[in-house]
C-alpha positions as CSV (number, residue, x, y, z in Angstrom):
1,M,103.0,93.9,87.5
2,Q,100.1,93.4,89.5
3,Y,97.6,93.0,86.6
4,G,97.7,89.2,86.3
5,M,100.1,89.7,83.5
6,H,103.3,88.0,84.8
7,G,104.6,87.8,81.1
8,L,104.1,91.6,80.5
9,A,106.2,92.2,83.7
10,E,108.9,89.8,82.4
11,R,108.9,91.7,79.1
12,V,109.2,95.1,80.6
13,R,112.0,93.8,83.0
14,R,113.9,92.5,80.0
15,E,113.5,95.5,78.0
16,L,114.7,97.8,80.6
17,E,117.5,95.5,81.6
18,S,118.5,95.3,77.9
19,S,118.5,99.1,77.4
20,Y,120.7,99.5,80.8
21,Q,123.1,97.0,79.4
22,K,123.5,98.9,76.2
23,H,123.3,102.4,77.6
24,G,123.9,102.4,81.3
25,C,121.7,104.6,83.5
26,G,122.1,107.6,81.1
27,P,119.5,109.5,79.1
28,E,119.0,106.6,76.6
29,F,117.9,104.2,79.4
30,W,115.4,106.7,80.7
31,N,114.1,107.3,77.3
32,T,113.4,103.6,77.1
33,Y,111.6,103.8,80.5
34,Q,109.3,106.5,79.0
35,E,108.7,104.7,75.9
36,V,107.7,101.7,78.0
37,L,105.6,103.7,80.2
38,D,103.9,105.4,77.3
39,R,103.1,102.1,75.8
40,L,101.5,100.8,78.9
41,V,99.6,103.8,80.1
42,P,98.7,106.6,77.5
43,Q,99.2,110.2,78.4
44,G,96.6,111.8,80.7
45,T,95.7,108.3,82.4
46,T,96.6,107.7,86.0
47,R,100.0,106.2,86.0
48,T,100.6,105.6,89.7
49,D,100.4,101.9,89.9
50,V,102.4,101.4,86.6
51,T,105.1,103.8,87.6
52,N,105.5,102.3,91.0
53,E,105.7,98.8,89.6
54,M,108.3,100.0,87.1
55,A,110.4,101.7,89.8
56,L,110.3,98.5,91.7
57,I,111.7,96.7,88.6
58,I,114.3,99.4,88.1
59,E,115.4,98.9,91.9
60,Q,115.3,95.3,91.6
61,L,117.8,95.5,88.6
62,G,119.9,97.7,90.8
63,I,119.8,100.5,88.4
64,V,118.9,103.2,90.7
65,R,121.6,102.3,93.2
66,R,124.1,102.4,90.1
67,A,122.7,105.8,89.0
68,Q,123.3,107.3,92.5
69,L,126.9,106.4,92.5
70,V,127.5,108.3,89.3
71,P,129.5,111.3,90.3
72,P,127.8,114.7,89.5
73,H,128.9,116.3,86.1
74,A,131.3,119.0,86.4
75,G,129.8,122.6,86.3
76,G,126.5,121.0,87.0
77,E,125.9,120.1,83.4
78,L,123.3,117.7,82.5
79,R,123.9,115.1,79.7
């Protein structure tokens, strides 16, 4: 991330990648994403820079692309 904390960015990347390997791009992965975001930036604080950096990490890992390839659930149900 752009905060002079390369180690932090690598830890975030590893945590997200590990969650993806365990859970795919399902709800548990996105729960991990939210937990990481909450740890990095408390509620009520401007999150734009951090969320943009995390989105870039997720895109670089190919998770967004894979998530877009998942067919919609029958009947519009969310899991």
